[in-house]
C-alpha positions as CSV (number, residue, x, y, z in Angstrom):
1,M,44.3,-64.3,-18.4
2,Q,41.0,-65.9,-18.4
3,E,39.9,-66.8,-21.7
4,S,36.7,-65.5,-20.5
5,E,37.2,-62.3,-19.2
6,K,36.4,-60.1,-21.9
7,K,38.9,-58.1,-24.0
8,S,38.7,-54.5,-24.3
9,P,38.6,-52.8,-27.5
10,H,40.8,-51.8,-29.6
11,K,42.9,-48.7,-30.0
12,G,41.4,-47.9,-33.1
13,V,37.9,-48.2,-32.0
14,Y,37.3,-45.6,-29.1
15,I,38.3,-42.7,-32.3
16,L,35.6,-44.0,-33.7
17,P,32.4,-41.7,-31.3
18,N,35.1,-39.2,-31.5
19,L,34.9,-38.7,-35.4
20,F,31.5,-37.9,-35.8
21,T,31.8,-36.0,-32.8
22,S,34.2,-33.7,-34.6
23,A,31.4,-33.9,-37.5
24,S,29.4,-32.5,-36.4
25,L,32.0,-30.0,-34.5
26,F,33.1,-28.8,-38.3
27,A,28.8,-28.9,-39.0
28,G,28.5,-26.4,-36.3
29,F,32.1,-24.7,-37.7
30,F,30.8,-24.6,-40.8
31,A,27.2,-23.3,-40.5
32,I,28.9,-20.3,-39.2
33,I,31.0,-19.0,-42.6
34,L,27.8,-19.6,-44.2
35,A,25.6,-17.9,-41.9
36,S,28.2,-15.3,-42.4
37,K,28.0,-15.1,-46.8
38,G,23.6,-15.3,-46.0
39,N,23.8,-18.7,-47.2
40,F,21.3,-19.0,-44.3
41,E,19.2,-22.3,-45.3
42,G,22.9,-24.4,-46.1
43,A,23.5,-22.8,-42.2
44,A,20.0,-24.6,-40.7
45,A,21.0,-27.2,-43.3
46,A,25.0,-27.9,-41.8
47,I,22.8,-27.6,-38.0
48,F,20.7,-30.0,-38.5
49,F,23.4,-32.4,-40.3
50,A,25.6,-31.3,-36.8
51,A,22.6,-32.9,-34.7
52,L,22.9,-35.9,-37.2
53,M,26.7,-36.9,-36.2
54,D,25.4,-35.9,-33.2
55,G,22.9,-38.0,-32.7
56,L,24.4,-40.3,-33.7
57,D,28.5,-40.6,-31.9
58,G,26.7,-41.8,-28.0
59,R,24.2,-44.8,-30.1
60,V,28.1,-45.4,-31.8
61,A,29.8,-45.5,-28.4
62,R,27.5,-46.8,-26.9
63,L,27.4,-49.9,-29.5
64,T,30.9,-50.5,-29.4
65,N,31.5,-50.1,-25.6
66,T,34.0,-47.1,-25.6
67,A,31.8,-44.2,-23.7
68,S,34.5,-43.3,-21.9
69,E,34.6,-39.2,-19.4
70,F,37.4,-37.3,-22.7
71,G,34.4,-38.0,-24.9
72,V,31.3,-36.6,-22.7
73,Q,33.3,-33.9,-22.0
74,Y,34.7,-33.0,-25.8
75,D,30.7,-34.2,-27.2
76,S,29.4,-31.0,-24.9
77,L,32.5,-28.6,-26.4
78,A,31.6,-29.8,-30.2
79,D,27.5,-29.2,-28.7
80,L,28.2,-25.7,-27.6
81,V,29.3,-25.0,-30.9
82,S,27.4,-26.7,-33.3
83,F,23.6,-26.1,-31.1
84,G,25.2,-22.5,-29.3
85,A,26.9,-20.0,-31.5
86,A,25.8,-21.6,-35.1
87,P,22.2,-20.8,-34.6
88,A,22.8,-17.7,-32.6
89,C,25.1,-16.4,-35.2
90,L,22.5,-17.4,-37.8
91,A,19.7,-15.8,-36.2
92,Y,22.3,-12.5,-35.4
93,F,23.6,-12.4,-39.2
94,W,19.3,-13.4,-40.9
95,F,17.5,-10.9,-38.4
96,L,18.3,-10.2,-35.3
97,G,21.1,-7.9,-36.3
98,D,18.0,-5.5,-37.5
99,F,18.4,-4.7,-33.5
100,G,20.8,-3.7,-33.3
101,R,22.1,-3.7,-29.4
102,T,19.7,-5.6,-28.8
103,G,20.0,-7.8,-30.9
104,V,23.6,-8.4,-29.5
105,A,22.0,-8.9,-26.7
106,V,19.0,-12.1,-27.7
107,A,21.8,-14.3,-29.6
108,F,24.4,-13.6,-26.6
109,L,21.7,-15.0,-24.2
110,F,20.9,-18.0,-26.5
111,L,24.8,-18.6,-26.0
112,V,24.9,-18.5,-22.7
113,C,21.6,-20.5,-22.2
114,G,23.6,-23.5,-24.2
115,A,26.8,-23.4,-22.0
116,L,24.6,-23.5,-18.6
117,R,22.7,-26.3,-20.1
118,L,25.5,-28.7,-20.8
119,A,27.2,-27.3,-17.7
120,R,24.5,-28.4,-15.6
121,F,23.8,-31.3,-17.6
122,N,27.0,-32.6,-17.2
123,V,27.6,-32.2,-13.3
124,M,23.8,-33.5,-13.1
125,T,24.2,-36.6,-15.2
126,A,24.3,-38.9,-12.5
127,S,21.9,-38.1,-10.1
128,I,19.0,-37.7,-13.3
129,S,15.9,-40.5,-14.2
130,N,16.7,-41.1,-17.9
131,K,13.3,-40.3,-18.4
132,F,13.2,-36.7,-18.6
133,F,15.3,-33.7,-19.6
134,I,15.9,-31.1,-17.1
135,G,15.5,-27.8,-19.5
136,L,15.0,-27.8,-23.3
137,P,18.2,-29.4,-24.3
138,I,20.5,-27.3,-26.5
139,P,20.1,-29.6,-29.9
140,A,16.7,-29.3,-30.1
141,A,17.1,-25.5,-28.7
142,G,19.3,-24.9,-31.9
143,C,17.2,-27.1,-34.2
144,T,14.3,-25.5,-33.9
145,L,16.1,-22.1,-34.1
146,S,17.5,-23.1,-37.5
147,S,14.8,-24.5,-38.7
148,L,12.7,-20.9,-38.5
149,V,14.3,-20.4,-41.5
150,F,12.8,-23.3,-43.8
151,V,9.6,-21.5,-42.7
152,Q,10.3,-18.6,-44.2
153,S,9.5,-19.8,-47.9
154,Y,5.9,-20.7,-46.5
155,L,4.6,-18.0,-45.6
156,P,2.8,-16.0,-46.7
157,D,3.6,-12.1,-47.4
158,L,1.8,-10.6,-44.6
159,F,3.8,-13.0,-42.1
160,L,7.1,-12.2,-43.8
161,N,6.7,-8.0,-41.6
162,A,6.8,-9.7,-38.6
163,L,9.3,-12.6,-39.0
164,P,12.0,-10.2,-37.7
165,G,10.5,-10.1,-34.0
166,F,9.2,-14.0,-34.1
167,T,13.2,-14.5,-34.8
168,L,13.4,-12.6,-31.5
169,V,10.8,-13.8,-29.1
170,L,11.5,-17.3,-29.8
171,T,15.3,-17.0,-29.5
172,V,14.5,-15.5,-26.2
173,I,12.3,-19.0,-24.6
174,L,14.6,-21.6,-26.3
175,A,16.7,-19.3,-24.3
176,L,14.7,-19.3,-21.4
177,C,14.0,-23.3,-21.6
178,M,17.4,-24.1,-22.4
179,V,17.6,-23.2,-18.2
180,S,14.6,-24.2,-17.0
181,R,13.1,-26.5,-14.6
182,I,10.9,-28.0,-17.3
183,R,11.2,-31.5,-18.3
184,Y,11.4,-32.4,-22.0
185,T,11.4,-36.5,-23.3
186,S,13.9,-38.0,-23.4
187,F,13.6,-40.6,-25.2
188,K,15.8,-42.8,-23.9
189,D,13.1,-45.6,-22.5
190,Y,11.9,-47.8,-24.6
191,G,9.0,-49.3,-22.1
192,M,6.3,-48.3,-24.1
193,F,7.6,-49.5,-27.4
194,K,8.3,-52.9,-25.7
195,T,4.7,-52.7,-24.4
196,H,3.0,-51.6,-27.5
197,P,5.8,-52.5,-29.9
198,F,3.1,-52.6,-33.0
199,S,1.6,-49.8,-32.8
200,S,4.8,-48.0,-31.7
201,M,6.8,-49.4,-35.2
202,T,3.7,-47.7,-36.8
203,T,3.2,-44.6,-35.4
204,A,6.5,-44.1,-36.4
205,I,6.7,-45.1,-40.3
206,F,4.0,-43.0,-40.3
207,L,5.9,-40.1,-39.4
208,F,8.2,-40.6,-41.2
209,V,6.6,-40.9,-44.0
210,L,4.7,-37.0,-42.6
211,L,8.3,-35.7,-42.3
212,L,9.9,-36.4,-46.1
213,S,6.7,-35.3,-47.9
214,E,7.3,-31.7,-46.6
215,P,10.8,-32.0,-44.5
216,K,11.2,-28.1,-44.1
217,L,7.8,-27.4,-42.9
218,L,7.0,-30.1,-40.4
219,S,10.4,-30.8,-38.8
220,F,9.9,-26.9,-38.0
221,C,5.7,-27.9,-36.2
222,M,7.7,-31.6,-34.8
223,L,10.3,-29.5,-32.5
224,I,7.8,-26.5,-31.3
225,L,5.6,-29.1,-30.2
226,Y,8.4,-30.9,-28.4
227,V,9.3,-27.2,-26.9
228,I,6.1,-26.7,-26.3
229,S,5.4,-30.7,-24.2
230,G,7.3,-30.0,-22.1
231,I,5.8,-27.4,-20.9
232,I,2.5,-28.6,-21.2
233,Y,3.9,-31.5,-18.9
234,T,5.3,-29.3,-16.0
235,Y,2.9,-26.7,-16.5
236,I,-0.2,-29.2,-16.5
237,I,-0.1,-32.2,-16.4
238,M,2.6,-32.6,-12.9
239,P,0.4,-30.7,-10.9
240,K,-2.6,-32.6,-11.4
241,R,-1.0,-35.3,-11.5
242,N,0.7,-35.1,-7.9
243,S,-3.0,-33.1,-7.0
244,T,-4.4,-36.5,-7.7
245,L,-1.7,-38.7,-5.7
246,L,-2.2,-36.7,-3.3
247,R,-5.5,-37.0,-2.9
248,N,-5.5,-41.2,-3.3
249,L,-2.4,-41.3,-0.1
250,G,-4.8,-38.8,1.7
251,A,-7.9,-41.0,1.1
252,S,-5.6,-44.2,2.1
253,G,-4.7,-42.8,5.2
254,K,-8.4,-42.2,6.8
255,H,-9.1,-45.7,5.8
């Protein structure tokens, strides 16, 4: 072996990303148990912890150069439990159960759309741009639905009566967004951050401080804004950009 040849990581290093994935899976499993016992805020917090672990496993795999096909598939299975089954069970035990069979159908719709979203992502991962996700990512959908639990304490009594119906509608919307062709930014394109490092850092610090001030309320608001941003970009900004591009091409073709 030549000295210049890179040494492969130690076998123990390969276990590290999967430990984070296992932690995410356990958090999703524990969230289901908490939701079944009526501890809805605890269940929502467990799902957010699962999202943190899910964000770390991929980064650890890239930093240690231990990314593998096994890790990708294991991560998808963990995501289905933590961000598909757990939020669906949380919503069902919280409010959807009051709607009888409709509640069961809507909770299952969220789960099956999450499974379809993951399957499509695994198939298309090599052929899509890193800038955008096609369809709402299942961790974002699961955290958005779960964060609704945190907002309950901020709502006036007038709106509490409408919360079960809003939960039902939001669950359907999130499910459909996951299997849609709506484009959502992936935050994997660091070009803007490199071009404007100071303003990007200032914005990140401001958002972090803002989130620390009211984490429950603002986490829901930020996630809802993310869901809406994809819809606005896909159905308003993209068509205008494409029409402008076509006009410019047509004008250049005349000369």
